[in-house]
Each structure stands twice: as C-alpha cells, then as structure tokens.
C-alpha positions in Angstrom: 6.3 -3.6 -1.4 2.9 -4.1 -1.2 1.7 -3.3 -4.5 3.7 -5.4 -6.5 2.4 -8.3 -4.0 -1.0 -7.9 -3.9 -0.9 -7.8 -8.1 0.6 -11.3 -7.9 -1.8 -12.7 -6.1 -4.9 -11.3 -8.1 -2.8 -12.0 -11.2 -2.4 -15.9 -10.0 -6.0 -16.3 -8.7 -8.5 -14.5 -11.4 -10.3 -15.4 -14.3 -9.4 -12.1 -15.8 -6.2 -10.8 -14.5 -6.1 -7.7 -16.9 -9.4 -6.2 -15.2 -8.8 -6.9 -11.9 -5.1 -5.4 -12.3 -6.5 -2.8 -14.2 -8.5 -1.5 -11.3 -5.8 -2.2 -8.8 -3.5 0.2 -10.6 -6.5 2.2 -10.7 -7.4 2.9 -6.7 -3.5 3.1 -6.2 -3.5 6.0 -8.3 -6.2 7.1 -6.7 -5.2 6.4 -3.1 -1.7 8.0 -4.1 -3.4 11.2 -4.8 -5.7 11.5 -1.9 -2.7 10.6 0.2 -0.1 13.2 -1.1 -2.6 15.8 -0.7 -3.8 14.8 2.6 -0.1 15.1 3.9 0.0 18.4 2.2 -2.2 20.4 3.3 -4.0 18.9 6.2 -2.1 16.7 8.3 1.2 19.0 7.5 -0.7 22.2 8.2 -3.0 20.7 12.0 0.4 18.9 13.1 3.6 20.1 12.0 6.7 18.1 10.3 7.7 15.9 13.3 4.3 15.1 14.6 3.1 14.2 10.8 5.9 11.4 10.1 5.3 9.8 13.6 1.8 9.8 12.8 2.4 8.1 9.2 5.1 5.3 11.3 2.5 4.0 13.4 -0.3 4.3 10.4 2.2 2.4 8.5 3.6 0.0 10.8 1.3 -2.9 11.3 0.9 -3.6 7.7 4.7 -4.1 7.2 4.9 -6.3 9.9 2.0 -8.9 8.4 3.5 -8.4 5.4 7.2 -9.4 6.3 5.1 -12.9 8.6 3.5 -13.3 5.9 7.0 -13.2 3.3 8.9 -15.3 5.1 6.6 -17.9 5.0 5.7 -18.6 1.4 8.3 -20.6 -0.6 9.5 -19.3 -3.5 9.2 -21.1 -6.7 10.6 -20.7 -10.1 
C-alpha cells in the first residue's frame, strides 16, 4: 500500500516523473530482494520463526499507523 502512494506523490511533484518513478521502483526491488535474503538467512536462523514475526510486526507498525493517519486526513479528488 505504501509504494503506490509514494509513486503517486512523486509523480505529481516532479519535473521528470519517469526518472523519479524508475529510481523508486529500482530501490523498491532492491529492498525486496535484500529483505527476503536477510529474513530467510539471518533473522530466521538467529531468532526462529516466532521471534522474527514479532520483530517484523514491531518494525512495520509505526509506518502503517502514520500512513493510515495521512490517508484518513486527505480528500480524494477524481
């Protein structure tokens, strides 16, 4: 949910939206790959599945709350 929101925000305020969107897509892809490798080979090995799930929930909660507040205060225009 966050990635399309960031793409739309960048698109509306950029002089060259294609460059900005391409860079953000590349960073998103690299982050997905690195996150999968980190989780699969480091976190699960060190903490086990239950603690890894708790850690991920704790890390992801603040950004989800923040984005929910931002989206709730915006008005939708067609």
